[in-house]
N, C-alpha and C positions, 0 to 999 in steps of 0.2 A: 849440282855443283855446290860444293861446300866452301867455307871461308878459305880453306887451304888451297882449293882448286882455283878460286878467284885470284888469290895471290900468285898462284902458278901462272895463270893467264896473264896477269899484270907483268910478271917478270919476263914474259916473252914479247911484250909490247915495246916498241921504240918510243922515244919521247914524242915524236910527231904523231904516232898513233894514239898515244894517251891524250894529247891535246885535242885531237880530232873528236874523241869521245865527248868532249865538253862543248862541242859545236852543235847547235840546232838550226836546221835549215827548213824552209818551206818546200812543199812538194815539187815545184817545177825544177828544182836542182837535180832531181833523181831520174835515172833511167827507169822506164816503166810507168812514169807518171803521165796521166792524161788530163789532169785538172790543175787549176791554179792554187787550190787550197784557200783557206781562210786568210784574208789579208787584213790585219788589224794594226798595221803600222806602215811607215814609209818603206818602200822597196828601194833602198839606197844601193848604189853600185857596190858590190862586195867582191873583194879580191880573193875569190875562192878558187882553188885549183881542183883538178880531178882527184888528186890524192886526199884532199880535205873531204871531198864528198864520199869517196870510197871507204874512208875510215870514220866518218861522222857517227855520232851516237844516237841522234834522235831526229824525228821528222815532225814538222809542225803543220797542223791544219788539214791533214789528208785523212780521208775516211772512205769507206766503201770496200767491201771484201775483195773485189777483183783488183782494185787499185792498190790496196795494201799488200796483197799477196804478190802482185807483179813487182812492186818496188822492193819488197823484202827478198824475193827470189833472186832478182838481178843483183841486189846488194851482196847476198851471201855467196853468189858465184864469184865475186871479184874481191871480197874482203879477205885479206890474207889469213886472219885468225878465225874467220867465221863468226864474228860477233854480230848478233842481230841488232836491228834498229828498234828503237822505241817510237811508237806513234802516239802523238799527243794532240788533243783538240779541245776547243771550248765547248763543253757539253754542260751548259749552265742551267737550263730549265727544260731539258728534253733533247733528244737526238732527232728523231723523226716525229714521234708523238710529242707535241709541245705542250708543256704545262704552263700555268700562269707564271708571270715573271716572279723572281724570288721575293720582291717587296710585297706582292700579292699573297704569295705562300705564307709569308710572315703574318699576314692578317688572318690567316686561318687558325693560328695558334694550335695547329694539329700536327704534332710531331710524327705520328704514325703515317699520315698521308704524305708528309714531306719525305720521309724515308722511302715510302713506296715509289714516289716520283723519281727519286734518285736510283732506286733499284731498276726501274723500267728503263730509265735513260741509259744506265750502265749496260743492261742486257742488250738493248738495241745497238749501242755504240760498240760493245765488245764483239758482237757477231759481225759487225761491219769493219772490224780490224783495229779499233782504237784501244790503246793500252792505258792511257792516262787522260783524265778529265781535268781541265783547269777550273776546278770548282771544288768546294763552295767558296764564294766570295763572302767574307764575314766582316767586311769593313763597316764599322759603326757610322751611321749617317745622320746628320742634323741639318743639312742644308739642301733643300729641294732644288736649288738652282743647279746643283751638280747632276749631270745626266745619268751618272752611274748609280744613283740611289735605287733605280729599278733592279739592280743586281744584288742588293743587300736585303736583309730581312728587317732592317729598321734601326731605331735610335736607342734601343735598350741593350746593354751588354749581357744581361742574364738571358733574355729571350734569344738574342743572336747566338749565344753560346749553345743553347739547347738545339737550335736549328742547325748550327754548324755540325754538331755531333750527329744529328739525325741524317744529314746529307752524307757525311763521311761513311757512316755505317751502311747507308743505302748503296753508295757507290762500290764500296769495298767488300761488304759482307764479312764472312768469317775468314776465308783462306784464299788469297789471291793465287797461290800456286795451283790449287786444285779447282777453284771455281772460275771457269773461263767465261762465265756470264757476268763477271764483275770487272771493274777497272780500278786502277789506283787513283786516288784523289789528290788534288793539289790545292791547298788552301791559299787564298790570296786576299789582298795584296799587302805584304808585310813591310811596313806597318803604317797604320793611321792614314791610309790613302783617302778615306772618307772625310778627312778634316782639311781638305785643300782650301786655302784662303779664297774667299769670294765665291765658293762653289765652282771654281774654274778648274777644269780638268788639267792634270799634270802640274798644278801649281804648288807653291810652297806650303809646308805644314810646320807650324811653330807652336808647340804645346809643351807644357812641363812634363818631366818624366813621371811625376806622380799622376797627372791626368792621363798620360799615356797608359800607365799600368792600371789605373782605376777603371777607365772607360773603354779604351781601344784594344788592349792586349788580351782581355779575358776570352774573347771568342776564338782567337787564333789558338790560344793554349788549349781550349776545350776541344777544338778540332784535332790537335795533335794528340791529346789524351785519348781520343777516340780511335787513334791509329793512323791518321792521315800520313801518307808516305812522302808527300812533297810540299814545299813551300815556294811561293812565287814572291819575288821582291816587288815593292811598290815603285812607281815612277818618282814619287815626291821625295823631298828632303825630310829628314828627322833630325832635329837639333842642328840644322845647318849643313848636314851631310846627306847626299843622295843615298837612299836606302840600299841601293845595289852595291855601293862601296863603303857601307857603314859598318865597320868592324865591331863597334860597341853594340850595335843592334843585332847583327847577324851572328858573329862568332862568339862574342861575350855573353849576350843574352840568350839568343835562340839556341846556340849549340852548347855552350858551357853551362849556363844557368839552368836552362830547360832540358838539356840533354838530348836535343834533337840531332839525330845522326842520319836523317834521310837526305833526299836530294833537294838542293836549293837552286832554283832557276830564276833567271832574270825575266822581266817582262820584255816585250818586243823592243829591241834596240837600246835597252836601258843602260847597258855598259858604256857604249859610245856616247850616250847622252850626258855622261859625267863631264864631258868637254864643255858643252854649252852651259851646263850647271855652274861651271867655273871651279871645279875641284880637280880637274885633270887637264894638263897642257896638251896632251895628245893621246892617241889610242894606246900607246905603250903604258903610259901612266894609268890610264883607265883600266887596262888589263891587270896591272899590278895591284891596284886598289881593290878590284873585284875579287881576285883570288885570295888576297890577304884577309878580306872580309868573310871568306868562306863560301863564295859563290861557285857552284859546280857547273851549271850549264848556262852558256851565253846564247840567248835567243836572237837570231837574225842580225847580228853584227859579228865582225871577224877580229876583234881585238885580241882574243886569246890565240886564234889561229895564226895571226901575223906576228905576235910579239911575245907569247909566253915562253917559247923555246929560248929566245934570246935572254929573257929575264932569268930563266933557270941557269943558263950558261954563265951569266954575269954574277950569279950569286945573289941577285936581288929577290928572288923567290926560291924558297927551299923546295927541292924536288918532292919532299915528303908531302907538301900541300897539294901538289898535282896528283900524286898517287892516291891521297885520301879522297879527292874528288872523283877520280876514276873508279875507285873501289865502291863508292856510294852508288855510282851509276850502274856498275856491273851487278851490285847486290840487288838493286831494284829489278834489273832484267832477270836475275835469278829468281826473285820472289814471284815474278810474273811467269816463270818457267819458260822463258823465251829461248834458252839454250837448248831445251829439249823439244819445245814446240814453238818455233819461230813465227808461225802463223797464228798461234794461240787459238782464239775462238772464231777467227775469221772464216766465214763459210758463205759462199755465193748462194747456195741453195737455202740454207737456214735463214739467211738474211731476208730472202723474199717472204718467208713465212712469219718471221718474228717482228721485223721493223714495221712500225705503224699498226700493229695488231689491234683488232677491235677491243679486246680486253684492256689494252693499254689506254685506249681512248676513253673507256668507261671511267678509269681512275682520273684521267685528265678532266673529265666532265664533273666528277664529284669534287675534285680539288678546286676547280674554278668556281663552283657554287659556294663552297666553304670559304673562298677567298674574297668574295664580293661583299663589300660593306654597305649596309643600308645606313645612309647618313641622315636622311630626312624622310618622314612619311606623315605629312599633315592630313588630317581628316581621314586617316586610314585609306588613302588612295590606292595603296597596294595591300594585298594582291589584287590583280585584275580579275574580271569575270569574262569567261569565254563568250558571253553574249554581247559584250560591249564592242562597239565598232572602234577600231584603233587606227589612228593616223601615225604611221611610222615615218619619222622625218629626221634627216640629218646625214652628214657625210659617212657615218658608220652604220647606217641602216642596212646596207648591203655590202659593206666593205669586208674584204678578206684580210685587212691589215690588223689581225687580232693576235698575232704571235709575239710581237714585240721584238726588241733587239736580242741578239745572241740566241737566235732560234735554231741553232744546230743546222741540220739539213731539212728542217721543216719546210713544207711547201704551202705558201699562203693560200693558194687556190683550193687546198684540201681542208681548210678550216671551215667550220660551220658558221655561216653568217647569221646575224640576228634575224634578218628577213626570212631566210630559209627555215629557221627554227620556229618562228612565229606562225608560219604557214602550216606547221604540224599541229598547232594548237587552235587555229581559227579557220572558219570557213572563208572562202575567197571574198565573199561579200563584206566580211567584217574586218578586212585589212586594206587600208589605203596607203599607198607608198608614194613618198615624195623626197627628193634629195635635199631640198632646202638650200644647201650651199656645199661648196667643197671645203677642204680643211681650212683654207686661208682666203677664199674668194666667194663673193655672193653677187648674184645678178638680180635685177628687179623681177625678171620672169621666174627665177627660182623661188624668190620670196613670195610672189603672188601665188604660185602653185602650192607652196607650203601652207599659206594661209587658207587657201580654198580647201585643201585636204583637212586642215584642222577644223574648219567650220562644219565639215561633213561628219566628223567623228564624235564619239562620246569622250574619248581620252586620247591625248597626244603622248606618244613615246618619242622622245628626242634622243638620238644616238649621236653624241658629240665627243670630241677629245683631241688628243695630239696624234699625229702620225708617228709611227715607230721611229722615224728618223729624227724626231725631236727630242728623244732621250737616248740613253746609252752612252758609250764611250765617245768623248770629244763633242758631246752635244749638251753643253751647259747653256743656260738661259738666264737672263736677268728679268725678263717678263714671264712670269709663270701663270698668267691668266690664259684662258682659251683665246685663240685668235679672234680678232675683232669681228670677222665675218660670222662666226658662230654665236658670238654674244649678241649681235644684231638679230640673228635668226631667233634665238631664245626669247629675247625681249618682245619681238613682234608676235611670236606664237602665243606667248603668255597673255597678250592683250586681247586675244580672242575669248578669254574667259573659260576656256576648256581646261580641265585638270591636266597638268603637265607632269609626266614622269621622265626625268632626265637620267640617262645612263652615260657614265663617263668612261672613256677608254684612254688610258694614259699611263706613263711610266714613272710619274713623280707626284707628290702632293701638289695641288694647285691652289692658287689664289682664286677662290670661287665667287668673288663678287661679280654680279651679272649673271650668275647661275642660281645660287641659293634662293635669292629673293623672288625668282621667277619660276621656281619648281615646287610643285606640291610634294613630290617624292623624288629622292635622289639616291641613285645606286652608283657606287664606285666599283667598276668592274676591272680596272687596270687593263693590261693586255692579258686576256684570259686564256689564250692558247687554242689548241686545235678544236676543242669542243666548246669554245666560248659562247657561241650563239645558243646552243642547247642549254648550257648551264644558266644563262641569263633568263631564257624563257621559262625554265623550271622555277626560277625565283619569282618572276613576274606573275606567274599564275598559281603560286602557292604550293606547287608540288614539293618544293623545298623552302623552308623558312630560313631567312638569313641569320647567320650566327657570327659572322666575321667581326673582328675588332681591329682598329687601326694599330699598326706597329710603327707608324711614323706620324707625327702631328701634322695637321693641315694649318698653315699660317693664316691669320686674319688678313694679312697682306704681306708682300715680299719684304717690306721695310722691317718686319720683326725678325727676319731670318738672321742667325739660326734661332729657332724656337723649339724647345723640347721640354718634356715634362719633368725630368730629373735635374732641374737647374738648381743653382745655389740661391739662397736668399741674399738680400742686401741689408746694409745697416739702416736703410730708410725704405722699408718695403711698403708698397701700396696696400692700403686696407688694414694696416696695423692699428690697434686701438688708440695709440697715442701719436699717430702720424699727423703731421701738419697737412693742410689741404693741398699745398702746392709743392713743397720741397720733399717729394718722394720719388722713387724710381718708377717712372711711367712715361708713356708717350702722350703728347698733347693731342694727337690726331688718331690714336688707335688704342684699343685695349692691350694689356700685356699678354693676355691669354690667347692661345691659338683659337681658330674658328672651330676646329674639331680636335680634341686632345688625344694623345696616346691612349690606347685601350678602348676608344669609343666605337660603338657600333650598335645599331638598333635591331629590333626583331619585329615580326608582325604581331607578336604577343607582348605582354608587359610582365616585368618581374619586379616584385617587391621584396626588399631586404629588411629584416628586423631580427630581434633577439640576438644581437651581437654580444658575445661574452668571451672573456679571457679566463682561463682556468686558474690563473694566479696573477698577482700584481708584481711579483718579483721573480726574476730569472737568475738562476745560478749556473755556474759553468758546467756542472754535470747533470743538468735537468733540462726540461723544455716546458714551454707554455703552449697549451692548446687554445687556439682561437676558433670559435665556432659562430656561424651565422645562419639564420634560416632564410631560404630563398623560396618565394612562392610565385607560381605562374598565375597571375591575376587576369590574364586575357583569355581569348577564345581559341587560340591556336596552340598546338604542341610546339615546343621549341627548345633550343639549346641555349644555355647561358654560360659565358666564360667568367667565372668569379675570380677576382684578382686581389692579391694581397700585397700591400706596400708597407715599408717601414721607413721611419725617419729617426735619425739620431739627433736628439735635441741639442746636445752639447758635446762636440768632439774636440780632439786636439786641434784639428783644422776644420774648416767649414765643410758641412755635409749637405748632400742634396735634399731638397724639400720632400722628396719621396723616392724610393727605389723599389722596383718590382722584385719580389722575393719568391713568389709562388703563384700558381693559378690552377683552377680545376674547371673542367667542362662538365656540366650536368644537363640532363634532358628531363623536361617536365611536361606532363600533360596539363591541360587547363584545370585550374583549381588545385593541382598537386603542389606540395612543398617538400623540400629536402633541407636537412641541416648539413652544411659543408664544414669540414674540419681541416684546420691547418696546424702544423707544428712549427713553433718558433724556437730555434736553437741559437746558442751563442755564436756559432761559426757564421751564421747569416748576418751578423752584425759587424764583421771584421771589414777593415778597409786599410788602405795604404797611408801610413802616417808620414810626418815630415821627414823622418829618416828612411822612408820607404819600407819600413817593417809592416807586416800584415797582421793586424791584431784588432781587438775591440776595446772600447773604453767603458768602464763602469759608469752608470748614470741612467738618465731618463730617455725613454724611446716612445714614439707614437706609432701605433700599428693601424693601418687603414685596410678595410675590406669593402669592395663594392664592384660596380659594373664597369667603371673605367677609372682613369687616374685622377679625375676631378670629382666624381660623384661617389662618395663612400661614407661608411661609418668608421669612427675611430675611437680608440681608447689608449691609455698610457700604461706602460710597465717600466720597471727598473731592473737594470742588469747589475748584479752585486758580485764583487770579487773580493777575495781576501786582500786586505791592504790596498785595494784599488789598483792593483797591478794590471798591466796589459797581458794579454795571452798571445 
């Protein structure tokens, strides 16, 4: 079907049929459905008629080849023009084979593996009938109280942009029309959903346009530049207007300025939610504001279905806007080749073979190991020796709750537990198992049993953390410490004097007081996915050397939040040479710095940095500066190091961050081996949004940092020179 044939089809449609294409409903509304689908919002009573359903454009949260084929078949039998349905679902970090949560994947700094994870998720989803994945989520996150930080890749706009592109390219591959093992991707949540006040889900966002463009928009733009077919609106307000009805954000910026002509979809119920937001008196006004803002698909409310026809008839909405929305939806269906292949890649037989394939789980295992961050390793407690007797204690010792939120159709019971994995490394006599406590409760008998197990062992492995229901959508928390029961267990076990290795399973950075001081070694495993237990065992016994680096800072305590590495300086910075003792920007009861900063992560070996050099002290517009540094493996294990480059603009037209990540390189070194790492610094890396929102650089002095994380690095200065000092 060509553009002309799409317009021909459009001309055959009634206004009611056009409006129905803009309606997305969950599976239970359709004939042939045997499942409830993914319910991610309130199931309000919806005044939906049979005609609405027969002419609707897309289905939410349904998957499984038999289910999709059944619904599509019955739909095509009754739809007057034979327009197929689009099937969309949240395939966030895996379909059946579950990978680590995205925040963990961000800690891998491995774009190739991230892309592979999306390719596998797409392959499994596509054969199960899914056409569109509501991913990637590229919301920049700075507040770990927000439960959905687990769905982002972190606090840095550059790193988020790279991961966003990798996920899009993995989901969509080269050609959606011919490649039925791919799905269309939908970047979310546009825009700045991660900046919700107080870290409280669905809450207000109030930031300047310059900060929006500087920090929050780049990753969305990067995903669209990679070919992302869809955008999902955010629940929050932007500049006092809910995103779903925000014409300046959606039509003026997204469509006109950026040139996005793909499908724009609301999040669950977000059109009707403009009423409680206070910008629409009723559903009719909400529908009007959404269509004027450029919204194509309304998810799980019926404001369009009930009121758009009347708005068109009354001249309040131009029919052209409705036609444009329908054309965008039909065009996506054409790109997916649904008019020729309405069942696309869905195959009951192939689904049995492909979904959850062992090769897919191997990639999940590799990515889980590369996403686990070694935060502490005193006295080289890790790696463990197979001859050591291990006491495995804690609520996650044999827990299947390793998949985390948004785990597709993954089955918890199919995850590899830590206990099962350790049994493959140890003899039965060298593994002692004790629960110690549940997630939030502890009994004296549990504690006594745990202390006895610890006394019998050479090393204690504590498996602790949050349940998956403690993070994710609508799961914001003000207390981001481990539950008190687990803190009591950790303190008591540490008093036995046995070396303690603590493994954390969680979906957000935590306040680790009560954990760090009682742990000799500390591994941040996040929710590691289907092969989590095996990946952690590989790390514990040194089959794999940890290499992950944090993509989101861990606060010293929750009172610092938001705390992030690329912050602005103040006029009275703590530690300045001429600062007074008291009247500086600091806390009376806490350091300013996070407990573990962005980019931090240890290895079983050690890396030394020296011979940092810049090829020139002056950078001109048509040249580049080469930065080089030697990195040596001074330890006794082979290992990977992620070498990071940051730049600070010393004096800008407006205040600039203390550091900004601009590049990174992963290197592998054998013991005693060294390599010189080279970076290129160009003028375009120094650009930012000025007061008038122009994107340019300033002539002047810059500091470049290269090192192992955002705090530990070598630095030198260079100057950017321009003719007449003009901006570019």
